[in-house]
C-alpha positions in Angstrom: -5.7 -8.7 27.8 -7.1 -10.1 24.6 -5.5 -10.2 21.1 -7.4 -10.5 18.0 -8.3 -9.6 14.5 -10.7 -6.6 14.5 -13.6 -7.4 12.3 -14.2 -4.7 9.4 -17.5 -3.6 11.1 -15.4 -2.4 14.2 -13.1 -0.3 12.2 -14.9 2.8 13.4 -13.2 2.1 16.9 -9.9 2.9 15.1 -10.5 6.6 14.8 -8.4 7.4 17.9 -5.5 5.5 16.3 -5.3 7.6 13.2 -6.2 4.5 11.1 -5.4 5.6 7.4 -7.9 6.0 4.8 -5.8 4.2 2.3 -6.0 1.0 4.4 -10.0 1.2 4.3 -9.6 0.9 0.4 -8.0 -2.6 0.8 -9.9 -5.7 -0.2 -11.2 -7.4 3.1 -8.9 -10.4 2.2 -5.8 -8.1 2.0 -6.0 -6.7 5.4 -6.0 -7.7 8.9 -6.0 -5.2 11.6 -4.8 -6.8 14.7 -5.5 -5.2 18.2 -5.0 -6.0 21.8 -7.7 -4.9 24.1 -8.1 -4.4 27.9 -11.7 -4.4 29.2 -13.0 -3.5 25.6 -10.5 -0.6 25.3 -8.0 -0.7 22.5 -4.6 -0.9 23.8 -2.3 -1.4 20.7 -2.8 -2.0 17.1 -0.8 -3.3 14.1 -2.1 -3.6 10.6 -0.9 -6.5 8.4 -1.8 -6.0 4.8 -0.9 -7.6 1.3 0.1 -4.8 -1.0 1.1 -4.8 -4.6 4.2 -2.7 -5.3 5.3 -1.3 -8.6 9.2 -1.0 -8.4 12.3 -0.7 -10.5 10.9 1.0 -13.5 13.8 1.6 -16.0 13.9 3.2 -19.4 17.0 3.0 -21.7 18.1 6.6 -22.3 18.1 5.9 -26.2 14.3 5.1 -25.9 13.3 7.9 -23.4 10.2 9.9 -24.8 8.8 7.0 -26.7 5.8 4.9 -25.9 7.9 2.1 -24.1 7.1 3.5 -20.8 3.4 3.7 -21.3 3.4 0.2 -22.7 5.1 -1.3 -19.6 3.0 0.9 -17.2 -0.1 -0.5 -19.1 1.1 -3.9 -18.5 1.7 -3.4 -14.8 -1.8 -1.9 -14.3 -3.3 -4.8 -15.9 -1.3 -7.2 -13.7 -2.5 -5.3 -10.5 -6.2 -5.3 -11.8 -5.7 -9.2 -12.4 -4.7 -9.5 -8.8 -7.8 -7.6 -7.9 -6.3 -4.5 -6.1 -7.3 -0.9 -6.4 -4.1 0.8 -5.8 -0.5 0.0 -5.6 2.4 1.3 -3.5 5.5 2.8 -5.3 8.7 3.9 -3.9 10.3 6.9 -5.4 14.0 7.6 -5.6 14.3 10.3 -8.4 12.5 13.7 -9.2 11.6 12.3 -12.5 9.8 9.2 -11.0 8.1 11.5 -8.4 6.9 13.7 -11.4 5.4 10.6 -13.1 3.7 9.2 -9.9 2.2 12.5 -9.2 0.9 12.7 -12.8 -0.7 9.4 -12.3 -2.7 10.5 -9.3 -0.2 9.1 -6.7 -0.5 10.4 -3.1 2.5 10.9 -0.9 2.6 9.1 2.3 5.2 10.3 4.7 6.8 7.2 6.0 10.1 5.3 6.2 10.2 1.9 4.4 12.0 -1.1 5.8 12.2 -4.8 5.1 12.0 -7.0 8.3 13.0 -10.5 8.1 10.5 -12.8 9.8 12.1 -16.2 9.3 10.9 -19.5 7.5 
């Protein structure tokens, strides 16, 4: 068996794995598709990707409805653009956040989210 980083020009081989379209949108320096092959057949895959995530937006209840949320959102978007990304991830814990994310064009990704320690 051979384990390697699959070159971008071979991503078409991942069709059988259900490779998500959003991963194709990542900049080449932000994604590594790792494969194990046996006699040229893909046996297993794992995608390692560098992703910007927007998290923990909070608005003081006294200021809800004023431009503060737009201002902080605009600053977050500027940060993401400065990092050269085309999309960001966002977790959603409330109905109001879900509404805002959808209004901004967010797409729902059915998944469970975990953190995994990998050591030093």
